[in-house]
N, C-alpha and C positions, 0 to 999 in steps of 0.2 A: 722868484724862489728858482734855486737849481735841483729840479728834480732828477737830474741824471745822477750826482754826485748822491744827493740823499737815499736812490734807490741802490746804488752800489755799497754805500755802507748797509741798508737793510740786507741787501743779499749776502755781503761779508759778516755778517752779524749771524744770520740762520746757518750759514757754513760754518763758523765757529761753534753755534752752539749744537748743530749736526756733531761735529766732531767729539765736542765733549760727551755728547752723550754715546757715541760709540767706543769711547774708550773706558777704564776703569778709574785712571788716574784722571787727576786736573790738570789739564794741559793747556786748554784752549778758554776757559771760561774768563782769562784777563784781558784777552782780546775781544770778545765778545763785549765786555763790557764798556773797552774803550770805543767798538763799533757803535755802541747804544750812543753815548754821549757825541759823537762826530754826527750820528744820525740826527742827534736834536738840535744843533748847532746848525745841520745843514737845513732843516726846516725851520730855523728861524733866521736864513739867508745869509750865515757866516760864510766868510771867503774860504775857497778850497786851502789856503796854505793854514789857515786857523783851524780850520777841520780835521787836517791830518795831524796837525801839534797835539790838541787835545786827545784824538785816537792814541799816539804815542805817549804823552803825558799820563793818561788815564790807565794805559793798558800796563804801564811801567809802575805809576806806583799801587796800584792792586796786585801786580806780582810780587813786588817787594814787599809790600805790608801785609798781605793776607798768605802768602805761600808759605812762610813756617808755623803761621798758626794751624793752617790746614795739615800740614804735615805732622804736628803734632797731636793734633785730634783725630784724625785719619788713617793714619799711617797703623796698619796691625803690628800689632806688638808681638814678637816671639818667643815661646814661653818654654823655657828647656824643660824637657820629661826627665825621669828619672832613668832613661836609658843614656840620655847625653852625659850623666853624671859618672857612667863606666868608663868613659874616654879616659886613660892617662892612667888606667887601674891596673893593678897587676893582680895575676893570678897563675893558675898552673895549667900546663897542657894535661888532659886526662886519656885522651886517645890522640895517638901521633896525628901531625897535620900533615896532611899532602895534596897540595892544591890538584894535583894532575888525576888521582882518584877521589878527589871530593872528599876527602875523609879528616876528619880532627874536631877535637870538641876539647874546651878549657872549662874550666871552673872559676868564675869571676865571682867572689863573696859567696854567697849562698846559692850562686846559680849555675847550671850546666849551659852552654851555649855552644852552638856548630861554630866553627873558627875556620879560618883561612889564612894561611900565611901572605902579610903585607906586600912581603919582597919575592913571595913564590917559591922559597927554600923551604925544604922539609923541616919542621921543627918535632922532637922526639918528645914522648910522654915524659913527665916530669920537671921538663923545663919552665923555668920561671919565664912568664910575659908578660906584655904591656898591651894594654886594649889601645888600637890606635884610632879605628872607626868602626861605627856601625852600618850596616846596609841589610835593611829589614829584618832578617832573624839571624845572620850571620856576624860575627864579630871578629874583623880584620886584627891580627896581632904581630908582635915581633917580641924576638929574645929580649928580654928586661936585663941590663946591667946589673950583676948582683955588686952592691959595696958591702963592708964589713958587718952595718949594720941588719942589711936583709940577710948576711947569713947567720946572725947573732938570732935573729927572728925565725931562721928555718928552722933549725937545732933544738929550739926548746918547745 
């Protein structure tokens, strides 16, 4: 019996399990499974080339077969919030936006938001804006292009 090869497979398996335990995602469990099979083959006096082949084969098969399932069931789903629905919405500047003096407020729907200009340009009060992104309690906006339909809605 080749104890040296079996000891190496045992050490590799422990290392792969330790790496797996220290990470949040599954990165080395596949190799730990391959090491276990190679260790068992070594304990049954299999030649080294067969142990290495079994290690590679089992590692690849478990990786290809199980990774899609693991990703589907263990990947956290990102849920959009109500705030995310505001991105792309239009509103009006209620207090002139000036990034240098940190002033500006906009009304988007029923809510008033602290606002900053995405480009850094000043935006006067009453300007039609589009929400580009939200960071914390601030909405970053840019002037919206007004088309004929928007002008009709504004005057009504």
